[in-house]
C-alpha positions in Angstrom: 108.5 122.2 96.3 106.4 120.7 99.0 103.2 122.3 97.8 104.0 121.2 94.2 104.4 117.6 95.4 101.1 117.7 97.4 99.3 119.2 94.4 100.5 116.4 92.1 99.5 113.7 94.6 96.1 115.3 95.2 95.5 115.6 91.4 96.5 111.9 90.9 94.0 110.8 93.5 91.3 113.1 92.2 91.6 111.9 88.6 91.8 108.3 89.8 88.6 108.7 91.8 86.7 109.7 88.7 88.3 107.1 86.5 86.0 104.4 85.1 86.3 101.1 86.9 88.1 98.6 84.6 85.9 95.9 83.2 88.0 93.2 84.9 87.1 94.4 88.4 83.4 95.1 88.0 80.6 93.3 89.9 80.1 89.8 88.6 83.6 89.2 87.3 85.6 86.1 88.4 89.2 86.1 89.4 91.6 83.1 89.1 95.2 83.7 90.2 98.3 81.7 90.7 101.5 83.0 92.3 104.3 82.3 89.9 107.2 83.6 92.0 107.3 84.1 95.7 110.2 84.6 98.0 109.7 84.8 101.8 112.2 86.5 104.0 112.7 84.8 107.4 110.3 81.9 106.7 110.3 78.1 106.4 108.5 77.9 103.1 107.5 79.9 100.0 104.4 80.4 98.0 105.9 79.3 94.7 109.4 78.8 93.6 112.7 77.4 94.8 114.7 78.6 97.8 118.1 77.2 98.8 118.3 78.2 102.5 117.4 75.4 104.9 117.0 73.0 102.0 115.0 73.3 98.8 111.4 74.5 99.1 108.7 74.2 96.5 105.1 75.2 96.7 102.1 76.2 94.7 99.1 78.3 95.6 95.9 79.2 93.7 93.3 81.9 94.4 89.8 82.2 93.2 87.5 85.1 93.7 84.1 86.7 92.8 83.5 90.4 92.6 80.5 91.1 94.9 80.6 94.7 94.0 82.8 97.0 91.8 86.5 96.8 93.0 85.7 94.3 95.9 86.2 90.5 95.5 85.6 87.7 98.0 88.6 85.4 97.9 89.4 81.8 98.6 93.0 80.4 98.4 94.6 77.0 98.6 98.2 76.1 98.7 100.6 73.2 99.1 104.3 73.5 99.9 107.1 71.0 100.7 110.5 71.4 102.1 113.0 69.0 103.7 110.5 66.2 104.5 107.8 68.7 105.6 104.6 69.1 103.7 102.1 71.9 104.5 98.6 72.6 103.2 97.2 76.1 103.4 93.6 77.4 103.2 92.6 81.1 103.3 89.4 83.1 103.1 89.2 86.9 102.7 88.8 89.7 100.3 90.6 91.9 97.8 89.9 95.6 97.2 91.1 97.8 94.3 91.1 101.3 95.7 92.9 103.2 93.0 92.8 102.8 89.2 95.9 104.1 87.5 97.5 103.7 84.1 96.6 100.3 82.6 95.9 98.8 86.0 94.9 99.2 89.6 96.4 99.1 93.1 95.0 96.3 95.3 95.1 95.0 98.8 94.1 91.6 100.3 93.2 90.6 103.8 93.0 86.8 104.3 92.4 84.6 107.3 94.7 81.5 107.1 94.7 77.9 108.3 98.0 76.0 107.7 98.4 72.4 108.6 101.3 70.2 107.9 103.5 67.4 109.0 106.7 65.6 108.5 109.8 64.3 110.3 107.6 62.6 113.0 105.5 65.7 114.0 102.6 67.8 112.8 101.0 71.1 113.6 98.3 73.5 112.7 98.8 77.3 112.6 96.1 80.0 112.2 96.9 83.6 111.2 96.3 86.4 108.7 98.0 87.5 105.5 98.0 91.1 104.2 99.0 91.6 100.5 99.5 94.8 98.6 100.2 95.1 94.9 99.5 96.4 91.4 97.4 94.6 88.8 98.8 95.5 85.4 96.1 94.6 82.9 97.6 93.1 79.7 94.2 92.7 78.2 90.6 92.1 79.2 91.3 88.7 80.7 95.0 88.7 81.9 97.0 90.7 84.4 100.5 90.5 85.9 100.6 91.5 89.5 103.8 92.2 91.5 103.0 92.1 95.2 104.3 92.2 98.7 102.8 90.1 101.5 103.0 89.8 105.3 102.0 86.6 107.0 101.2 87.0 110.7 100.7 83.7 112.6 98.7 83.7 115.8 100.7 80.8 117.3 103.5 81.8 119.7 107.0 80.9 118.5 106.2 81.3 114.8 107.9 83.9 112.7 106.1 86.9 111.1 107.0 86.5 107.4 107.5 89.2 104.9 107.7 88.4 101.2 107.6 89.5 97.6 106.0 87.8 94.6 104.4 88.0 91.3 101.1 86.6 90.1 99.3 86.0 86.9 95.6 86.5 87.1 92.8 85.6 84.7 89.5 87.6 84.8 86.3 86.1 83.5 
């Protein structure tokens, strides 16, 4: 059984390695993405959506990218979130790689450097960190994909929580 499982996994990766790169993620394409649902576990704010612990949180983030080579895009991301009198602005730069093309889509991973600054309730602060995302881009057509994803936010500032979250995005490819 173990050999059978290993053979299936190896065959999947072998076929995926020779699969043609989808048109959406080829060099020169442009990516525009918005996170439509995001729930962070153990955090003070969310990427998009409502949360009813520690008050109501609402936020929005948008990502733009350019494919500098097949399957690799440079990314920029901005976001704004608000909760219980606290407003935070986020800015991120990084990249996204699509290592494996599978049925009607591709797996992807992001690595982003973050700068978050915010204020409210008589105080303000700035936090620098990284975000690591992993997900699957399910291509609905040439221009639109739905992308369930998981993300991990790691702040470099002592006393801040490492945040794990799940979300879904809608992306447009031009």
